[in-house]
N, C-alpha and C positions, 0 to 999 in steps of 0.2 A: 512542527506541521503535526496533523494529524491523518494518519494513511490508514483507511480501512482495506484490506488487502485479500478480501474473500474474494473469491476466483467464480467466473462461470465454469469452469474445470469443474467445481466441487460437483455439480450436475451429474456428471459423466462418473464422478465417484460413488451417488447414490443413485442414479436410477437413468433409465435412458430416453426415450423420445416421449415428449409431453407436450406437444405442439398443440396435437390437437383434441386435448381433453379439455370437456367442459362440465361445470357443474351448475344445475338447475339451482331455482330459487328456496330457500329455506321453508320448512314446513313451522307447524305452530307448535312441534311436538317439543319437550323439555330437552335444550343442548346445553353446552358449555359453549365459552366464546373464547380464543387464545388473538388477543392484539398483539402484533406485531409493528413496533416503530422503528421506523429507520431513518436515518440521519440522512440529508440530502444537501447539507451544507458545502460550501466550497471546499473545507480542509478535508473532507472525507471521501477519499478517492478509491476508486474501486480497481483493481488491478488485476491482471491477467494470472499473476503468481498466489496459487491455491498457497493460505497458512492451514497446515497440518492440527496447529491447536486450535484456530477460529473452527476447521472442519468438527475436530471433536467436540466439542463446546456445544455447536447448533444441535449434532446429530442426537447426543445424548441428552438436549432439552426437548428436542421435538418428541422423541421416545418415550419422554417422559410425561409430555403436556398437550401432545396431539394425538388425540383419541378418538374412537367411533364417537358419533354424537357432538361434534366439536366443530363450530365454524370459526372459519380465520376473518378476520381483518387485517388487512394492511393498511397502515398510515403513513404517509411520507411527511416529514420533518424540515420546512423551508420556510421562505416568508411568508408563505399563507396556507399553513398548518390546519387552519380551520374549513379552508375549503372543502365542499364534496368531493371534488376532482382528485383531492390528494387520499380519499378512502376507498378501498375497492375491498369487498366482500368475495370470500370464496366459501361456498355453503357446502356441507356435508350432506349426501343424502343417501340414504340408508336403501341397500338393493330392496326391491320389493320382496316380498313374501311367496313361496310356491306355494304349495299344499294346503287348502285351509278345510278340508275335511275334515273328519273322523282320521287322527293317526299313530299308531303305535308307539311306546317309548323309543323303540329304534328308530322310528321315522324323526320323530321330535329330537333326536338326537343328532341325528345325519342334518336334518334341515340346520339346526344349530350351527355345526360345526362348517356348513356352506354358508350359511350367513357371515359367519365369523371369518370366515376368510376372504368374500367379497367386502367386507367393512376393512378388514386389513388392505387390500388392495388399491381401495379407494384413498386410503390414509397417506399411503404412498404415494401417489398421484399428485394428490394434495402437498404435498411436502415437497416433492421435483417441482410443482406450479410456483411455491413460496418462493424457493431459492432462487427464481429463474429469474421472480418479479424485482426481487431484492437486490438482484446480482445486475439488473438490466440497466443501460445507459440513462441517464439523468441530465438535467439543466440543472448546475451547480446555483446554490443560492448565497448569499451574502450574508442572509440572518437565519438564525435557528429559534423557532417560536415553539417549545416544549412545553410552556405552562397552560400556554392555550387551547392544548387539543385535552387537557384533563375534562373538561366539560361534553366535549364529544365523545370521550370513554365512559362519562357517566350516563349519558344517554343512549349511548349504543349497549352499555352494560343490561337496561331493562328487562327487556324480553329473556336476558337468561339465567339460569341457576347458579352458574358459576364463573369467573371471568379471570383470565391470566396474562399477563404482561411480560412482553419482552422489549425491551430498547438496545437495539443496535445504536449505539451512541456514546459520547464522553459525558453526554449531558449538560455540558456548557451551554446556557441559554444565552443569546445574543439578538435581542429584540428589543423594541423600545418601551417593554415595561424594565428590564434588567439584563444588564451583561454580568453575566456570571462566570466567577472567575477562581482561582483559588482564598479560601478563606486563612483568616490568620488564627482562629481556632472553633471548636464545635461551638460554642456560645454565639458568634457571631456569625456562621452558618443557621443555626436555629433560628436565631433573630430576623433573617433576612427571609428564610422562609416562612415564618408565620406573618411577616406584612405579604407576601405573595400570595398567602390563605384569603388573606382578610379582601385582598382587593379579589379575588377570585368571585368570592361570596357577596360582593360589592355589584361584581360585574355581570355575575352569571345566574346569583341567586343559588348556588351550591350551600350542603348544608353539610352537616358532621356524619351522615348518610352515603356522601356522593360516591363513594368507591366502596363501598362497603362489601360487593360482590365480589370483589377483585381476592384469591387465593393466594397469589404471588406476586412481585414482581422483580424481575431479573433484566439486570443492565449485562450489556456484552460491550464494552471499551474496544474500539478500535484497534487494532496491531500498530507499535510505533507512536501512539498518542505518549505526549511527555508528561510524566506523571505527577511533576511541578505543578501543570495547569489543572489539577483535580483534587488537588488539597483539602479536605474536610466538603466537600461538593456531596458527600455522599451523608452527610448532617442536615444539609439543607433540603434535602429530595426525601431524607425520612420524614422529618418534620410535616412537611406538604403533605404526603401521603397518610399520614398517621390521620393528622387533623382533619381529613375527608375521607375518616372511616376504614382505610386501610388499617389489618390488626397485626401483620407480619413485617418481617425487616426486607426491606430491600435488600435482594442479591447481587454483589457487584464482583462479576469476574473479568479478567483482562488476559490480552495472548501474548503481553510481552514479558 
């Protein structure tokens, strides 16, 4: 049984009250996009007991990838992963600049420092909102549609310069497409992955550049996942991402 024991208590570990924080719509300025995909299948459970290792992994990841001028897209994976109701944006809105007339060098430095400070504050608030939403109660699903969110990721990536993806999942697809579990070897996993790529191309019209803007793909495997259920699954997903334009290695981390 896969158990995801990230806790709502993490919020107090990182941040204070964020219930009243909202963000406006994104502007047309060049930004990056961070996509966080959370597995909402029945076997992924939220516990009130925090997991220090998972806290550490998430904190490190956010510090590295959630920067100013980065919008966030939260995607829930369940039986209806492609539905718009499963996608929620949290937009970064840079604070308005102060003085617009003549500025001395000292004034410019001061303004930049103030701007950086405001940007960091907003990023911190965004992180808190993200964690709260990830850890919120949800209706568990009996299926896991991971593959079918890839066309959505490609579509949402178009306005952005760079895209970063974090999966909080064991990556075991359980859908009408395929039921993924441990593969006997690398060749078998890659063969199955290649077949799914062809299906995606046929079903959605994707091409080999569909995920070319993606800079990194990270997978955080939920705590207490049975390692025997995900043997060689990384090769399955690597071939899928690579053949859709992703040029780097899919990085996997576990907290067990």
